[in-house]
N, C-alpha and C positions, 0 to 999 in steps of 0.2 A: 250549714255553718261554713264549710270552708269551699271556696269557688274552686271552679274545674283548673284552675291554670296551677293552683297550689295542689290539689289531688294528682296531678300527673306529676309533679315534683316528688311527689312522695313515692309514689310506687316507684321512681327510679331510685328514690334513696333505701324504700326497702326492697328493692330487687334483690341483693342478694343475701336477705335474713336465712340461716340455714335451722334455727330453733323457732318453735311455736311458742307466742306469748299470748297470753289473757290479760283484760283488763277485767279484774275482779272487782266489781262495783258494788258497793252497799250503800244505797241512798234511800232515804224515807219519801215515800210515794206522796209527802205534803210538803217536802220541800221545796220553796219557790225557784229554785235553780236546778231543779232535776233534769228537767227535758234539755235545758242548757248543757249539762255537762255530758246526758247519754247522748244528744248529737254531736258534740265534737268527738268522743271517743267513737262512736260506730262510722263517722266519715274516716277517723283516721284507720280503722280497722279493716274499712270497705279498700283500703289501698293495697291493702296484701294478704294472699292466703294463710301467712302466717300470723294474722293477728284475728284476734276475736273477743267478744265483750260477753262477759257473766253478770247479770243483772240479779240483785239481791236487794231484800226489804232491808233497811239501817234504819240507824237513830238519825244520823247526819247526812251527811256526803264527803264521801273517800272513794277512793280504788286503789287498790294495789296491783302490782305487774307481778303475774307468775310467767315463769320460764319454765315449759315442758311440764305444766301442771304443779311445780313447785313454788312455793314463795320466794322472792327475790330480797325482800327487806325494804323494798321500794315504795312508798304509799304518797299519793296526795291526797290531802285534805282539803280541796278546793277545785277549781276549774283550771286546767293548766293552758291559759289562752293569754296573749298578750306576750310579753316579754318570756313568760315560763313555757311557753311552747316548745321552744329549742331545748327544755331542761326534758319535756316528756320524749323527745325525738332522740335525744342525747341518751337516755337512759336506755331506750330499747336497744340502740345500736351499742353500745358500751358490754350491756348484759349478751351480746351476741357476738362480743368479740370484734366488732368493727368500729368501734370508737376512736377518735382522734385526739380527745382532750385529757389523754392520761400523760402525767410526767415520766421522767426518765425511770430505769428499770430500778435503781438504787432508791429512789423515792416509794415506788411502788412496793419494794420490801419492807420498807419502813412502815407502810398501811399495814400489809400484812401481818406484821411482827405485834402490831395494837393488843394488848390484853383485853378481850371481852367478858360479857356482852356490853355491848356500847348502843345507847339507843338514842339518835341523834332527831331533835324537831328543831325547823329552821321556821320561823313565822315570817311571811314575805308581804310584800304588796305588788301587785301585780301592773303597776304603772313605776315600780322601783327597779332603776337600769344596774343596781349593784347586786340586786337579788341572784339573777340566775346566775352569776358567777360561782357565788357560794352553795346554791343549790346541786351544780352539777358538780361541783368538788367532792361535795360529800357524797352525792348519788354514786360517785366515781369512786369513793373510798367504800361505799358499800358492796360496790362489784367485785373488789378487790378482797375484800375481808369479810366472811360470810358471818361472823361474830357482830358486824356491824349490821344496824338499823336505821334508816332515815325517813322521816316524813317532812313533807312541804306541808305548811299551814297558810292559808290566805286568809290574814288576820281580818279582812273585809267580812267573811263568812264567819268568823269565829270571834265576834266583838266580846263576849263574855270572857272569853282567855285571855285574851290580849288584855282586858281590863283589870282581871285577878291576878295576871302576872305582870302588871306595872310594866308594859312594854313602852318604851317611847321612841324606838326607831328601829328600822328595820334595814337588812335582814337580822334579826337577833337568833342565835344558835343556843339552844339548850340542851344540854349532855346529862340524861338522866335527872332532870330536871334542875339544872344547875345551870345558871345563864356564863357561857364561856366566851360570846364573842357579839360584837353588835357592829353593823357596818361593812363596808368594802372588806373583803377577805381574800387572800391568794392562798392556792391549795398547800404551799408550804406553811404558811402562819395558820391556818386551821389545823394541821397535822399536828405542828408543834404545841398546841394547846391541848390535842388530845394524847399526845404522847406525856405531857407532863400530869393529865388527871388520871390516865389510864396505867400507863406506864406500857412498857415492852418486853414482848420476850427475847431475850438476849440471845439466847441458843438458835434463834429461828433466823437471827439477821446474818444474811449473807456477806460475806466481806471480800470484796474485789481491791486487788492490788493493781494500779495502773503506773506505768514508768512514761517517764517525759525526758526528753532532749532539753527543751528550756520550758521555764513558768515565768510569766510577766505577772505581776502583780499591780495591781492601780489601772486606773482606765484614763487616766488624764493625757494631756499632750507627752509625756514622756514616755507611759505606759504605751499609747499608741505608735509612735516613733520605734521603738523597743519590739515590738511585735512585728511591724513593715521591715525593720530591718534584718529580722530572724527569719521571717518568710524568706527574703530575697535571699539569703545567704544558704538557704536549706537546712 
């Protein structure tokens, strides 16, 4: 499934992996997309000695990422190709501590302070350009907070669920069965909605005091001029 050039790129991307990861696959032997899923994940796993596949008989089609044999809370109910292929790669790198799509420390601490357990489900379309940003943000939150779990669901492969839930657009994010977000979303926006629904452990939030000589409020012409003047004057 993956061409030789892409495989060489993946070997470079995974060269620094420290932990061992397993694609714990549960798929029905009768599922029409079984071979496509297995071929994709086996090709990815072949790019590193730190990646393996475990195939089990299941009712549908899904896989969970294990880190050193333990569940990570990240699940894909679908085949993460197209725009979601990057979501798969980033999930592995984030779990290994080598991802680059995390926000600043203060925001990360807010994620860690969320009260769980929290089970998130994002319904996507593989042709959707907004879906990966949401999937990757929620996967990153799952990496930061062990009380969070997240699964990406390909709506095209799970039409009955889509119809039952009356999903009108993607990405659609459900938190323990409650629809909390539809469409494009940034990390901070998604986090704010989770804080509103689940609350935060105030005791675990670290406070950081920063001292400033000058603060420029506003990004218009006056604000830009003030920032430049202050920088020149030191």
